[in-house]
N, C-alpha and C positions, 0 to 999 in steps of 0.2 A: 515289439510295439506293445503287446498285451502286458508285458512285464512293466513297461513304463506307466501304462494306464493303472495297473494294480498298485504300483508304488505311489502314484499321485493320489489315488483313492485312499490308500492307507495313511498317507501323510495328512490328508485333509480330515480324515476320521480322528486321528490322534490330536490334531490341532484343535478341532472342534471340542473334543473332550477336555483339553486343557483350558480353553476359554470358558467352558461350562463349569469347570472346577473353580475358576475365579468367581463366576456367578454364584457359586455355592459357598463362597467365603474362604476358600483355601488361600493362605498367604501367597503374595507374589513371588517371594524368594523360593518357596517350595515348588511352585509351578515352573519357575524359571529353571530350577535344577533339573526337573523332569524333562523340560524341553531340551536342554543341552544333552541329556542322556539319550533321549529317544529320537530326536529330530535333527539337531544341530542346525542346518540351514534349510529354509523353506522358500521355494520360488514365490515371488511377490504375487503372481496371479492367483495362487492357491489361497493366500491370505484374504484376497478380495472375495473369492468364491465362497470361502467359509463364512465370512461376515454376512454376505448376501444370503446364504443358506439359513443362517441362524435367524435372520429377520423373517425369511420366508416360512420358517417352521414355527413362528409364533413368539420368538423372544422379542419383547417390546423394544421399539427403537430407543426409548428412554433408558432402558437397561443396557442396551448396547453402548449408548452414549456414556453411561456411568462407568462401564467396563473399559471404555476406549483407552483411557490413560493407563489402566492396569495392563491390558494385553499388549499395548504399544511398548510399555516398559519391559515386559517379558520378551517381546520379539526384537527389541532394539539390537541392531548389530547381527541378527541371525536370519535376516531376509536375504535370499540369494538374488543378486542383481546382475548376474553374469549374462543373462539373456536380454537385458534391457537394451533398447535402441540407443545409438549415439545421438547426441543433441547438437545441432548446428549452432554456431554463434548467432546471437540475436533472436533465436527462436523463442516463442513465448515461455517455454519451459526453462530455457537458458536464462531468460530475464528473471523468472521466479527464483531460480537457484541463487542468482546473484543478489536478489533482494533478501533471501534468507540469510546470506552471509552478512549483509548489513544489519539485519534485524538481530542476529546473534551478537554482533558487536555492541549494539545499543543495550541488549539484555545484559551483557557482561559488565558494561559501564554502570547500569542500574544496580546490579548486585554489589559492585565495588562501592558505590555511593551509599547503599544501605548499610554495608559493613562498616562504613566510617561515620555513621550517625552518632554513636555514643561519644561523649567527650565534647568539650568546648562550651562556651556560654550561649546566651540567647541570640546574640548577633551572629555567631558562628552557625547556629542552627538555622537561622533564616537564609543564610547563604546556601546551606545544604538543601533546604527545601526548594529554593529557586533552581538549583542544579537538577534536582529530581524532577521538578515540574517540566523543565526543558527536555529532559530525557524521555519522560512519559509522553510529552507532545510528539516527539519523534517516533516513539513506539506506536502511537495511535495511527501512524501512517500504515500500519499493517492492515487497516480497514480496506485500503485500496487493493492490496494483495488479495485479501479474502473476497472482495466484491468481484474481482476478475475471475476468480474460481467459480463463485456462485452464479454469476450472470452470463459468463462467456463459455466456461468449460463444462460445468455440471449439466446444463441442458443437453449437450451432445451425448454425455454418458447416459442420461436418463432416456434419451431416444433409443439407445442401444440396450435398454432394460437393465442398466447398471445403476440401481437406485440406492442400495445400502450405504456404500461409502460416502456418496455426496450428502445423504441425510445426516449421517453421523458427524461428518466434518462440519457441516453447516451449524449443527447444534453446538459443537465445540467453538466455532468462530464466535457465536453469540455469547457464550460464556466468557471468552477471552475479552471481547469488546466491553462487556459489562464490568469486568475486573479492572480494565484500563481506565474506563470512565470513572469508576469508583475511586481509583487511585488519584486521578486528577482532581476530583472533588475534594478529597482529603487534603491534597497538597495546596488547595486554594483556601482552606479553612485556617483559622487563627490558632496555630499550634505553638504552644509555649515550651513544652517539655519534650526532651528526646525520647523518653519512655513512651509517650503518647504516639509519636511518629513511628517508633519501632513496633508498637502493637499493630498499627495500621499496615506497616510493611509486612508483617507476618500474615495478616488476614487477607489483604488485597494485593499488595504490590508484588511480593514474591510469587504468589499463585499466578498472577498475570504474566510475569516474566517467564515462569516455568511453562505456562500454557503455550506461549509463543514459541519457545524453544522446542517443546515436544511436538508441536504442529509441524515444524520444519522437518523433523524426522519422519513423521507420518507421510508428508508430501514426497520426500525424496526416496523413501524406501518402498512406498506403496502407490500413491496417487500418480506421480509423474510417469513412472514406467508403464502404469496401466493406461494412462491417457495417450501416451506415445504409441501404444499397441492398437488403440481403438479409434483415434481420430485421424482422418485423412488430411493430406496437405491442403485441400480446399477448405476443410473445417478449421484447420490451424490458421489459414489465411484470414478467415473471418475473425477469429480470436485476435489475431495480430492487428487487423485493421481497426477493430473497435477498442483495443486496449487503451490508447491515449485518451479516449473520452472519459474513462474511469480514472486513469492516472497510474503512475508507477510509484513504487514504495522505496524511498531512500536511495534510489538508483536510477540513473539516466542511461539507458542502453546506448553504448557507443557505436554499435553495429546494427544495421537494419536487415532483418532476415527477409529474403525473397523466395517464395515457393516456386516450384516449376511453373512455367507459363500455363501448362495444361491444367493446373490446379484451380484455374478460374480467377486468377488475379485480375482485379479491375483497375484500370488506370484512371486517375483523376476521379475517384469515386465520390468526391464531395462537390463536384461541379454539375451545373445544369446541362441539359442537352445542348450540343453545339460547343461544349467545352468552355463555357463562360459562366461566371457567377453574376447573376443579374441583380442589380440594386435599383432603387427608384430613380436615381439620377445617372445611371450608366452601368457599365459592366467591366469585368476583369477576367483574365484567365487566372487560374490558381497561382501560376508562376508570377504573374504581374502583381497580384495582390500581396503575396508573400514578400516580394522584393520591395514593394512600396512601403509596407509597414516596417520593414527592417531598415529602410533608408530615412525614416522620419528623424528629425534632429532632436528627438526626445525618446526616452524609454517608456513604454507603456505596458501596464499589466491590468488585466480585466478580471474582476471577481464577480461572480453571478449573484442572483438574488438569494441563493442559498448559502452565500458566504464561501463559495468554493472558487479557488483560482482556476480559471478556464483558458487563459491565453496570456502570453507575454511576447513582446517583440524581441528580435535578436539583432540589434545594431552591432557594428563592429567593435565599439568600445562601450559596452554597457556600464552604467554607473554602479548598479547593484546587480551582482551576478545572479542568474537564474538557471535552473536546469529542469528538465521535464519531470523530475521526481516531485515537483511542487504542484503539478497539474491535479486538479480535483481535491487538493488539500484544503482544509479549513484555514482561512487566511490568518486567523488568530495564532495558529501553530507555525506560521511563517515569520513570526516576530518574537523577539526575546520575551520571556515570561513577564519581565518587569514592565513592558510597554503594551502587553496584550489587552489590558483593560482600556487603554486609550483607543486602540483600533476598534474595540467593541463599541465604545461610546460613539465614535465617528459614524460607524455603520448604522447604529440605532438612530442617530440624528438624521442620517440620510433616509433611512427607511420610513421614519415618521414624517418626513417633510420639514423638520425643524431646520435643517441646513442642506445646502447643495454643493458646498465645496469646503475644503479644509487645507489651507496652504501652510507650508513649513519651509525653512531654509537653514542649511547647516554648512559649516566649514569642514571639508573632508580632504585630506591630502593636499592642502594648498589650493583647493578649488571651492568655489561657492556653489553649492548644490541646492536647487529649488525643487521641492517635492510638493505636489498638490493632488489631493483626492477629489474626484468629482462624482456626484450622484448621477447615474444614468437612468433616465426615465423615458417612457414611451409617450406617444402623442396625447394620451389622456392622463398623464402624470403618474402612472404606476411605476414603482421602483423596479428596475431591471438588474441593477448591480452597481458596482463601484469601479471607476477607472483611476488607476494611479499613474501619474505622469511625473517623471524625474528628468531634470535638465541641468546641465552644467552651464551656469549663466556668467561664469567668470569673464568671458570675452565681452559680453554685452555691457558689463559694468564699466568697461574701459572705453566704450564708444564716446566719441565727441564729434560735434559738427554733423555732417551728413555725407553719404556717398550715394549718388543717384545711379540709376541703371546705366546711364550714358558714360559713367566713369568706370564701367566694368573693365578689369584687367586681370591677367593671370597672376 
């Protein structure tokens, strides 16, 4: 046992020395070569402990943040995960790993799109810009992934006095968010030349994409194994219960994870005492309300006052498909880039009180589809959000004469 302790202490000492060499300006490749020679594989827990110790010994968090990418690049593929716990399907960590897979797909598509910028005329360039804008809208979904870490997982780690990795990661999250936002701003600008777009890609877009990819490595090699070691089933149950409120990232979990009953699972946690949701004109059980909304002869989607998608009904034959990955997503990012400015205008007209509804109708697959947006306001007129109602009205257009209730027949 003492030999194992000595080996651990020796590895951490060497790892700390290597990170401090990066701090001193030694090139990454040189440090990586020394890592391979002296350490080979390092248990993930020791990486966390060393990062925590460096902050505790006075290395400024800003400097650890600056070094984060460098020492992650050095450690990539050399962290020993053999002791990591198995992850059940549908567990919050399983969901995040699947989200990472989708994020890496989008990142790869963005890199391909950037590589294809050169060549073609102005019209071709505008098509490429629209494609990139759509891809970066999807990449911005990473914000929900990061928020679930920041607000649901990090607090549990901090209560256990694991403060270093959360602080460093949160700083990197903010950097990545700003790079993605900056990329979207550039892609909305009036760009006429491919060289101008390529320059912005070099400064903003590629760093944003690389930041997202590098964060997936940090999570899967360090954060996730560490959280599985430190959070109880009851704590994961709370993370799981609150996750839909923030939303999922480019992925709709097909399996719901259920912790052991003794972990403190709450049944019908969203209902009032007595198991009913009380409204001013009556009440429902959660089961009744869910079934009622899903049996409406229209599809509904609710966007809150902050322009985030908060709810959609699930009728048997939805007109426009939805999945839970859109929950808490900016509604503008749920529409093609070419029509996002129209959605923005409708919402602003609703918010200002200039309009209260916006109807549209389209032919789709041989059906006449009526779509209408409604401004939702409270009793004193304050804007609460927007309701989208979609309805196949083909059958109504064919009605003639009348059919009274007494004429009812199967």
